[in-house]
C-alpha positions as CSV (number, residue, x, y, z in Angstrom):
1,M,84.7,98.9,67.8
2,A,86.2,102.3,66.9
3,I,89.5,101.3,65.4
4,L,91.7,104.3,66.3
5,G,88.7,106.6,67.6
6,G,88.0,108.9,64.6
7,P,90.7,111.8,64.0
8,A,89.9,113.5,67.2
9,L,90.6,110.9,69.6
10,W,93.5,109.6,67.6
11,N,95.3,113.3,67.9
12,Q,94.5,113.5,71.6
13,L,95.5,109.7,72.5
14,F,98.2,108.9,70.1
15,R,99.6,111.8,68.5
16,S,100.3,114.4,71.2
17,R,103.4,114.6,73.4
18,A,103.0,113.8,76.8
19,E,103.1,117.8,77.8
20,E,100.4,118.6,75.4
21,L,98.0,115.7,76.7
22,Y,98.6,115.9,80.3
23,S,97.8,118.6,82.5
24,G,99.8,118.4,85.7
25,A,102.2,116.0,86.8
26,P,101.4,112.5,87.6
27,D,98.8,111.7,90.7
28,P,101.2,109.7,92.8
29,F,98.1,108.5,95.2
30,A,95.9,107.2,92.2
31,S,99.3,105.6,90.4
32,R,100.3,103.7,93.5
33,V,96.3,102.6,93.9
34,V,96.1,101.3,90.4
35,S,99.9,99.8,90.6
36,Q,98.8,97.9,93.7
37,I,95.7,96.1,91.8
38,L,98.1,95.1,89.2
39,L,100.3,93.6,91.8
40,D,97.3,92.0,93.8
41,A,96.6,90.7,90.6
42,G,99.7,89.1,89.8
43,I,100.3,90.6,86.6
44,A,104.1,90.6,86.0
45,G,105.5,93.2,84.1
46,A,102.8,95.8,84.6
47,R,103.0,99.3,85.8
48,A,100.9,102.1,86.2
49,I,100.5,105.9,86.1
50,V,97.7,108.3,86.6
51,I,97.8,111.6,85.3
52,P,95.2,114.5,84.9
53,I,93.9,115.0,81.3
54,Q,94.0,118.5,79.6
55,G,91.0,120.4,79.8
56,S,89.3,118.2,82.0
57,T,88.5,117.6,85.7
58,G,89.2,114.0,85.0
59,Q,92.7,111.5,84.6
60,I,93.8,108.8,82.5
61,A,95.3,105.6,84.1
62,V,98.0,104.4,81.7
63,I,98.5,100.7,82.3
64,T,101.5,99.4,80.5
65,L,101.7,95.6,79.9
66,D,105.6,95.0,78.7
67,E,106.6,91.6,77.8
68,S,110.3,93.0,78.0
69,E,109.6,93.5,82.1
70,G,108.1,90.1,82.5
71,F,104.6,90.5,81.2
72,T,103.5,87.1,79.4
73,G,100.0,87.1,79.9
74,L,98.1,84.4,81.7
75,G,98.6,81.4,79.3
76,T,95.1,81.2,77.9
77,A,92.8,84.1,76.4
78,S,89.9,83.1,79.0
79,A,92.9,83.7,81.9
80,N,93.7,86.7,80.7
81,E,89.9,88.0,80.5
82,M,89.1,87.0,84.0
83,S,92.4,88.6,85.2
84,M,91.7,91.6,83.5
85,M,87.9,91.8,84.6
86,S,89.1,91.3,88.2
87,V,91.5,94.6,87.7
88,I,88.6,96.3,85.6
89,Q,86.2,95.5,89.0
90,R,88.5,96.4,91.6
91,M,89.5,99.9,89.6
92,R,85.9,100.5,89.6
93,E,85.7,100.2,93.2
94,D,88.6,101.9,94.3
95,N,88.2,104.7,91.4
96,R,84.6,105.4,93.3
97,M,85.8,104.5,97.0
98,Q,89.0,106.7,97.1
99,E,87.7,109.3,94.4
100,L,90.8,108.9,92.1
101,G,89.1,110.9,89.2
102,I,89.6,108.2,86.4
103,D,87.8,109.1,83.2
104,R,90.0,106.8,81.0
105,V,91.9,103.9,80.9
106,T,94.3,102.9,78.5
107,V,96.3,99.5,78.3
108,D,99.6,99.7,76.6
109,Y,100.9,96.6,75.1
110,R,104.7,96.5,74.6
111,D,106.9,93.5,73.1
112,K,110.1,92.0,74.1
113,N,111.9,94.7,73.1
114,G,109.9,97.3,74.6
115,R,108.3,98.8,72.0
116,G,105.0,99.4,72.0
117,L,102.5,97.4,69.8
118,V,99.3,98.4,70.3
119,A,97.0,100.5,73.0
120,I,93.6,99.9,73.7
121,T,91.4,102.9,75.4
122,A,88.3,102.9,77.0
123,S,86.2,105.4,78.9
124,Q,86.1,104.3,82.9
125,S,81.9,104.4,82.4
126,S,81.9,101.9,79.5
127,L,84.2,99.7,81.5
128,D,82.0,99.9,84.6
129,M,78.8,98.9,82.4
130,F,81.0,96.0,81.1
131,A,82.2,94.8,84.4
132,E,78.5,95.2,85.9
133,G,77.4,93.0,82.9
134,E,75.1,96.0,81.8
135,I,76.7,96.0,78.1
136,S,77.9,92.8,75.9
137,R,81.2,92.2,74.9
138,E,80.2,93.1,71.6
139,Q,78.5,96.6,72.7
140,F,82.1,97.0,74.8
141,M,84.2,96.6,71.9
142,R,82.2,99.3,69.9
143,E,83.2,102.0,72.8
144,V,87.0,101.0,72.7
145,S,89.7,102.9,70.7
146,I,92.5,101.1,69.4
147,G,95.6,102.1,68.1
148,P,99.4,101.9,68.1
149,G,101.3,102.3,71.0
150,S,99.9,105.3,72.7
151,F,103.1,107.6,73.6
152,S,106.4,107.4,74.6
153,Y,106.8,105.9,78.2
154,Q,110.0,108.0,78.3
155,E,107.6,110.9,78.0
156,V,105.8,110.1,81.1
157,L,108.9,109.5,83.0
158,D,110.1,112.7,82.1
159,L,107.2,114.4,83.6
160,L,107.8,112.3,86.9
161,Q,111.2,113.8,87.2
162,D,109.9,117.7,86.5
163,S,107.5,117.0,89.1
């Protein structure tokens, strides 16, 4: 597991202001697709936004699981994992079939007051390999970056209003 992902990744994903990290307006189509996946999975308190990554042709899907908006998990660790695996597999399919261009996924957990607790970021390719059983959970966890809440969701909302 790459805790905080090293200085370069840390600065890119967790220290940058939204307008420095993202190269353009959010992708409304891809954002709707990912949001629908979360809705279909029955994950309360979840929202998603997909934004182009500056200096890249890809996009990042930012999934926020917010206790203050009703996220409670699904009761057990195994139920949570099964639900997230379902989301990962569907995102993989939709990303390929609809050419969403998602290269990275961040899951941003928020507490009952809406404050960021932790953000977990992985490449779409490592998520794909994990979902297909090509790598173990341990191998996948070595590919994951974990840090404090990734950014202010308000920054993303500001981007939406400007676009």
